[in-house]
C-alpha positions in Angstrom: 167.0 103.3 104.1 170.2 103.4 105.7 171.6 100.9 107.9 174.9 101.7 109.4 175.3 104.9 112.1 176.9 107.1 110.4 174.7 107.1 107.6 171.7 107.6 109.4 172.5 110.7 110.8 173.6 112.7 107.3 170.3 111.6 106.9 169.1 113.3 109.5 171.8 116.1 108.6 170.3 116.3 105.3 166.6 116.9 105.5 167.3 119.5 108.6 169.5 121.0 105.7 167.4 120.8 103.7 164.0 122.3 105.3 166.0 125.4 106.3 167.3 125.8 102.6 163.5 125.6 101.6 162.8 128.0 104.3 165.5 130.9 102.9 164.8 130.4 99.0 161.1 131.0 100.1 161.3 133.8 102.5 163.5 135.2 99.4 161.2 134.4 96.6 158.5 135.7 98.6 160.1 139.1 98.7 160.7 139.4 95.1 157.1 138.4 93.9 155.9 141.6 96.3 157.9 144.1 94.9 156.2 143.5 91.4 153.0 143.8 93.4 153.6 146.8 95.2 152.3 149.9 94.3 155.3 152.9 93.1 155.2 154.4 96.4 156.1 151.6 98.2 158.7 149.2 95.7 161.5 151.1 96.9 161.0 149.3 100.6 160.7 146.1 98.8 163.1 146.2 96.7 165.4 146.8 99.7 163.7 144.1 101.8 164.1 141.7 98.9 167.6 142.7 98.6 168.1 142.4 101.8 166.7 139.0 101.8 168.6 137.8 98.8 171.9 138.7 100.5 170.6 136.6 103.7 170.6 133.9 100.9 173.9 133.8 99.8 175.1 134.3 103.4 173.9 130.9 104.3 175.1 129.4 101.2 172.1 128.9 99.6 172.4 130.9 96.5 175.7 132.3 95.1 176.8 135.1 94.7 176.4 135.4 90.9 173.0 134.2 91.0 172.5 136.8 93.3 173.8 139.5 91.7 171.6 138.9 88.8 169.0 138.6 90.5 169.3 141.9 92.0 169.8 143.2 88.9 166.6 142.2 87.3 164.8 143.9 90.5 166.4 147.1 89.5 165.3 146.9 86.4 161.7 146.1 87.1 161.9 148.6 89.8 162.6 151.6 87.3 160.4 150.4 85.0 
């Protein structure tokens, strides 16, 4: 357990950020999983939601831009198949 005041504050900050990042990642992965389970009529809408969730993760700096592009590319391939 940290003893210094600044270390205590840093620990609190890191816990809060960890929770926020985990929530963003969870929303993103849930949206991606919903694409796989969607019927063909709803796939376009689900892909749009998943791409939006991926872009939000990039905006919050939870995911790098290259990783996001990779995920979006695999989503598009899955949508077309």
